[in-house]
C-alpha positions in Angstrom: 0.0 0.0 0.0 1.9 3.1 -1.2 0.0 5.6 1.0 0.2 3.7 4.2 3.3 5.6 5.4 1.5 8.9 5.1 -1.8 7.8 6.8 -1.9 10.7 9.2 -0.2 13.4 7.1 -2.3 16.5 7.1 -4.5 15.6 10.0 -5.0 18.4 12.6 -6.5 16.2 15.4 -6.0 12.8 16.7 -8.7 10.2 16.1 -10.8 9.0 19.0 -9.2 5.6 18.8 -5.9 4.2 17.6 -5.0 0.5 17.2 -1.8 -0.8 18.8 -0.4 -1.1 15.2 -1.1 2.6 14.6 0.6 3.7 17.9 3.7 1.5 17.2 3.9 2.5 13.5 3.0 6.1 13.4 3.2 7.5 17.0 6.3 5.7 18.4 8.8 7.4 20.7 12.4 6.4 20.0 14.9 6.0 22.8 16.5 9.3 21.7 13.1 11.0 21.8 12.5 9.8 25.4 16.0 10.9 26.4 15.5 14.4 24.9 12.1 14.8 26.5 13.3 13.7 29.9 16.4 15.9 29.7 14.5 19.1 28.7 11.2 18.9 30.5 9.9 18.6 34.0 8.1 15.4 34.9 4.6 17.0 34.9 5.1 18.3 31.3 6.7 15.3 29.6 3.5 13.5 28.5 2.2 16.6 26.8 5.3 17.4 24.9 5.7 13.7 23.9 2.2 13.7 22.4 3.0 16.9 20.6 6.2 15.2 19.3 4.6 12.1 18.0 1.7 13.9 16.5 3.9 16.4 14.6 6.1 13.6 13.3 3.0 11.6 12.0 0.9 14.5 10.6 3.1 17.5 9.9 0.8 19.6 12.1 1.1 20.8 15.6 -1.6 19.5 17.9 -3.6 22.5 19.0 -6.6 20.6 20.5 -6.3 17.9 23.2 -10.0 17.4 23.6 -9.9 13.7 22.5 -6.8 11.6 23.0 -6.8 7.9 22.4 -6.4 5.8 25.5 -3.9 3.5 23.7 -1.7 6.5 23.0 -1.9 7.9 26.5 -1.0 4.5 27.9 1.9 4.1 25.5 3.4 7.5 26.3 3.1 6.9 30.0 4.9 3.5 29.6 7.7 4.9 27.4 8.3 7.9 29.7 8.1 5.8 32.9 5.1 7.8 34.1 1.6 6.9 35.3 -0.8 6.9 32.4 -1.6 10.6 31.7 -5.2 11.7 31.6 -6.9 14.0 29.1 -7.8 16.2 32.1 -4.1 16.5 33.1 -3.2 17.6 29.6 -6.0 20.1 29.4 -4.9 21.5 32.7 -1.3 21.6 31.4 -2.3 23.5 28.3 -4.7 26.0 30.0 -1.6 28.2 29.8 -1.2 28.9 26.1 2.4 29.7 26.5 3.1 26.2 27.6 1.4 24.7 24.5 3.3 27.2 22.3 6.7 26.3 24.0 6.0 22.6 23.5 5.2 23.1 19.9 8.2 25.2 19.2 10.5 22.7 20.9 9.0 19.8 18.9 9.5 21.6 15.6 13.1 22.4 16.5 13.8 18.9 17.7 12.4 17.3 14.5 14.2 19.9 12.4 11.0 21.2 10.8 10.5 24.6 9.5 7.8 26.7 8.0 7.3 26.4 4.3 8.8 29.3 2.5 8.7 30.8 -1.0 11.4 28.5 -2.3 9.6 25.4 -1.0 6.4 26.6 -2.8 8.4 27.0 -6.0 9.9 23.5 -5.6 6.5 22.0 -4.9 4.9 23.8 -8.0 7.8 22.6 -10.2 7.4 19.0 -8.9 3.7 19.0 -9.4 4.0 20.5 -13.0 6.6 17.8 -13.8 4.5 15.0 -12.4 1.4 16.2 -14.2 3.3 16.5 -17.5 4.6 12.9 -17.1 1.2 11.6 -16.4 -0.3 13.5 -19.4 2.4 12.3 -21.8 2.4 8.7 -20.6 -1.0 7.9 -19.2 -0.4 4.2 -19.3 3.0 4.4 -17.6 3.4 2.0 -14.7 4.1 5.0 -12.4 0.5 6.1 -12.9 -0.6 3.0 -11.0 1.0 4.0 -7.7 1.6 7.1 -5.6 4.9 8.9 -6.0 7.6 7.3 -3.9 8.8 10.5 -2.3 6.3 13.3 -1.9 8.1 16.6 -1.6 6.6 18.1 1.6 7.3 15.3 4.1 10.8 14.8 2.7 11.5 18.6 2.9 10.7 18.5 6.7 8.2 21.4 6.6 5.1 21.8 8.7 1.7 21.5 7.1 0.4 24.5 9.1 3.2 27.1 8.8 1.2 30.1 10.0 1.0 28.9 13.6 4.7 29.1 14.6 7.6 31.3 13.7 10.1 30.0 11.1 
């Protein structure tokens, strides 16, 4: 399935439920992620920033709304960070202070090496789309028409899908 790797790209909210497969495949925390979060943040903030981190990595968006968080993800984050399973209420309380949410989002963008899409990225995307459309028009029965492009430009360029939210 060519699009499976990008299942959550472009999403701006977490679904109400995630399977164990989804958590392990799309929302996993690496050992270096855990070490970075533990080193940088106080114990009471770690679950929130970890959820921001895995969501940004999976979707390209910062997570602005924590109204519904899948229990499977909360349990996983708690286990990986060595914390009791966080609750939605504790994350809502944490993010009542907008500055905390903003700081977590900025840190996750910096940690993942993501930046806002700039004019040169738009030009590259436009050129890529024009080339792709030309190829598909000239060779409509070409085997590449049967599957999605192997390397879409935006995820590989490490740019956020919602650039207006945070500074470059």
